[in-house]
C-alpha positions in Angstrom: 59.3 107.1 -206.4 63.0 106.6 -206.2 64.4 105.1 -209.4 66.4 101.9 -209.3 70.0 102.9 -209.6 72.3 101.5 -212.3 76.0 101.5 -212.0 78.5 102.1 -214.7 81.7 102.8 -212.8 84.7 104.6 -214.3 88.2 103.5 -213.2 89.0 105.1 -209.8 91.7 107.6 -209.3 93.4 106.8 -206.0 95.8 109.3 -204.2 97.4 107.6 -201.2 99.6 110.7 -200.7 100.4 113.3 -198.1 97.7 115.6 -196.8 99.1 118.5 -198.8 99.0 116.7 -202.1 95.6 115.3 -201.3 94.4 118.8 -200.3 95.3 120.2 -203.8 93.3 117.4 -205.4 90.3 118.0 -203.1 90.4 121.7 -203.6 90.4 121.2 -207.3 87.4 118.8 -207.0 85.5 121.5 -205.0 86.4 124.3 -207.4 84.9 122.2 -210.2 81.9 121.1 -208.2 81.2 123.8 -205.6 77.8 122.6 -204.3 78.4 119.3 -202.5 76.4 116.7 -200.7 78.7 115.5 -197.9 78.3 112.0 -196.5 80.2 111.3 -193.3 80.9 108.2 -191.3 82.7 107.0 -188.1 86.1 108.0 -189.3 85.2 111.6 -188.7 84.6 111.0 -185.0 87.5 108.8 -184.1 89.7 111.8 -183.1 87.0 112.7 -180.7 87.6 109.4 -178.9 84.6 107.5 -180.3 85.7 104.1 -181.6 84.8 103.0 -185.1 83.5 99.6 -186.3 85.8 98.6 -189.0 89.5 98.5 -189.9 91.2 99.9 -193.0 90.1 97.0 -195.1 86.5 97.4 -194.1 86.4 94.3 -191.9 84.7 94.3 -188.4 87.1 95.1 -185.5 84.8 93.4 -183.0 81.5 91.6 -182.7 78.7 93.2 -184.7 76.5 95.6 -182.7 73.1 94.7 -181.4 70.4 93.8 -183.9 67.1 95.6 -183.9 65.0 92.4 -183.8 67.1 91.0 -180.9 66.7 94.2 -179.0 63.0 94.2 -179.4 62.3 90.5 -178.8 64.9 89.6 -176.1 64.9 90.8 -172.6 68.4 89.4 -172.1 69.6 91.5 -175.1 68.1 94.7 -173.6 69.6 93.9 -170.2 73.1 93.5 -171.8 72.6 96.6 -174.0 71.7 99.0 -171.2 74.1 97.4 -168.7 77.0 97.9 -171.1 75.8 101.4 -172.1 76.3 102.5 -168.5 80.0 102.1 -169.2 80.1 103.1 -172.9 77.6 106.0 -173.1 79.6 108.5 -171.0 82.4 108.4 -173.6 80.1 109.5 -176.3 78.2 111.9 -174.1 81.5 113.7 -173.1 83.0 113.7 -176.6 83.7 117.0 -178.3 84.0 118.0 -181.9 87.5 117.6 -183.4 89.1 119.6 -186.2 87.4 117.6 -188.9 83.9 118.5 -187.6 84.8 122.2 -187.3 86.4 122.2 -190.8 83.3 120.6 -192.4 81.2 123.3 -190.6 83.5 125.9 -192.2 82.9 124.3 -195.6 79.2 124.8 -195.0 79.7 128.5 -194.0 81.5 129.0 -197.3 78.4 127.8 -199.1 79.9 124.6 -200.4 77.5 122.2 -198.6 74.0 121.6 -199.8 73.5 119.0 -197.1 75.7 117.0 -194.7 74.3 113.5 -194.4 76.0 111.8 -191.4 75.8 108.1 -190.6 77.0 109.0 -187.1 74.7 109.4 -184.2 76.9 111.5 -181.9 75.6 115.0 -183.0 79.1 116.3 -183.1 78.6 118.0 -186.5 75.8 120.1 -184.9 78.0 120.9 -181.9 80.7 122.0 -184.3 78.4 124.5 -186.0 77.0 122.7 -189.0 73.4 123.5 -189.6 72.4 121.7 -192.8 72.7 118.2 -191.2 70.7 115.1 -191.7 71.2 112.4 -189.0 70.6 109.4 -191.3 70.8 106.9 -188.5 69.2 109.1 -185.8 70.6 110.5 -182.6 72.0 108.6 -179.6 71.3 111.3 -177.1 67.5 110.8 -177.1 65.4 107.8 -176.2 62.0 106.9 -177.5 59.3 104.4 -176.4 58.6 101.9 -179.0 54.9 101.6 -177.9 53.7 105.2 -177.1 56.4 107.4 -178.7 57.3 108.9 -175.3 60.6 110.7 -175.7 63.3 111.9 -173.3 67.0 112.6 -172.9 69.1 109.4 -172.8 70.9 110.5 -169.7 67.6 110.4 -167.8 67.3 106.7 -168.6 70.9 106.1 -167.5 70.3 107.9 -164.3 67.3 105.6 -163.6 69.3 102.5 -164.5 72.0 103.5 -162.1 69.4 104.0 -159.4 68.0 100.5 -160.1 71.4 98.9 -160.4 73.9 100.8 -158.2 76.4 98.0 -158.3 77.1 98.7 -161.9 78.9 101.9 -161.0 81.9 99.9 -160.2 82.4 98.3 -163.7 85.0 99.5 -166.1 85.6 98.3 -169.7 86.9 99.2 -173.1 84.5 101.5 -174.9 83.0 100.4 -178.2 81.2 102.4 -181.0 77.9 104.1 -180.4 77.9 104.1 -176.6 78.6 100.3 -176.2 81.3 98.8 -174.1 83.2 95.5 -174.1 81.8 94.5 -170.7 81.3 90.8 -170.0 79.4 90.2 -166.7 76.2 88.6 -165.6 73.4 90.8 -166.8 70.6 88.5 -165.9 69.7 90.5 -162.8 70.0 93.9 -164.5 66.8 96.0 -164.0 65.8 97.9 -167.1 64.2 101.4 -166.9 61.1 100.9 -169.1 58.8 103.7 -170.3 57.4 105.7 -167.4 54.2 106.3 -169.2 53.2 102.9 -170.6 56.0 100.5 -169.4 56.9 99.9 -173.0 60.4 99.3 -174.4 62.7 102.3 -174.4 65.3 102.4 -177.2 67.8 105.0 -178.2 66.4 107.0 -181.2 68.9 105.4 -183.6 68.6 102.9 -186.4 70.0 99.6 -185.1 71.5 97.1 -187.5 68.7 95.1 -189.2 66.3 98.1 -189.0 65.5 100.4 -191.9 66.3 104.1 -192.3 63.0 106.0 -192.5 62.1 106.7 -196.1 61.6 110.4 -195.5 65.2 110.7 -194.4 66.5 108.8 -197.4 64.3 110.9 -199.8 65.6 114.1 -198.2 69.2 113.1 -198.8 68.5 112.0 -202.3 66.7 115.3 -203.1 69.8 117.2 -201.9 72.1 114.9 -203.9 70.1 115.6 -207.0 70.4 119.3 -206.5 74.2 119.1 -205.8 77.1 119.2 -208.2 78.9 116.2 -206.6 79.1 113.8 -203.6 81.9 114.0 -201.1 82.3 111.0 -198.7 84.4 111.7 -195.6 85.4 109.0 -193.1 83.2 106.2 -194.2 84.1 102.7 -195.6 80.5 102.6 -197.0 80.2 98.9 -196.1 76.7 99.5 -194.8 74.2 99.9 -197.7 72.4 102.8 -196.1 75.4 105.0 -196.9 76.6 103.1 -200.0 73.3 103.7 -201.8 74.1 107.3 -202.2 77.1 106.5 -204.3 75.0 104.2 -206.5 72.5 107.0 -207.1 75.3 109.5 -207.7 76.7 107.3 -210.4 73.3 106.8 -212.0 72.7 110.6 -212.0 76.3 111.3 -213.3 77.3 113.1 -210.1 81.1 113.1 -209.6 82.2 111.5 -206.4 85.2 111.9 -204.2 86.1 110.1 -200.9 88.5 111.2 -198.1 89.0 108.1 -196.0 91.8 106.1 -194.5 91.5 102.7 -196.1 89.3 101.1 -198.7 85.7 101.8 -199.3 82.9 99.8 -200.8 82.6 102.4 -203.6 86.2 102.5 -204.6 85.3 101.4 -208.2 82.7 104.1 -208.4 84.8 107.1 -207.3 86.3 109.8 -209.5 88.7 110.7 -206.7 90.0 108.7 -203.8 92.1 110.4 -201.1 93.6 107.9 -198.7 94.9 110.4 -196.1 94.1 111.7 -192.7 90.9 113.6 -192.6 91.5 116.5 -190.3 94.9 117.3 -191.7 93.7 117.1 -195.3 90.7 119.3 -194.7 92.8 121.9 -192.8 95.2 122.1 -195.8 92.2 122.2 -198.3 90.3 125.2 -197.0 93.0 127.8 -197.6 93.0 126.7 -201.2 89.3 127.4 -201.8 
């Protein structure tokens, strides 16, 4: 059983400084707490061209993404989702790791990372060389049938959708987070590629908003956190509870916490160290100090 966390926050220490000054603070934090659980969010992948959801104040930049219940119960929602994904998914599919991903992989190689828990679904940490990775919210590159558990690569579903809806190849739109796009057209005639085995609903193997992270994943992350010296949050506002919960448990278990993130986080009053600087530049300046 996971105990109910209690919070007793110390006053935060906030360093809205240059990457060099922040790097010295982060290097000192890692020297004092060498075995880290690292929690990452959308801010790590923005330099790879994948948009994030929130601004520096933690507010939504655009309409909230699709809800799990709507996707499962509404044909119109699924038509809109897959139609817009034909425009948005290629951006995520073609994205490549940026320096922040590679530097976090190097932190692991130097034996400072017990587990990297990512809220992102882009798999860029793995592509950069990280091995101890937990995809908290799943992975966007695979699709699963919600009826029979059939699984396939997401691109195969998009290829089928293009074959069923060739006119959608002409559409262009601004990309949005997680393979979405700001495309506003009539989707009522969009033909969805359902499960080839049972005609069930195909869904990317990700945790949509309104759905729950599998308990086994949460427990895996909490076990790593308990065995770590500290929690390091990188590129996350922590506005979603599935990530914020780890800060609450860290406080209950007296685990020091640091955050490297541009803008405020939901856990600002729980942190021991807040670094309000650019992620890649700060990590690049930190590693030579370790």
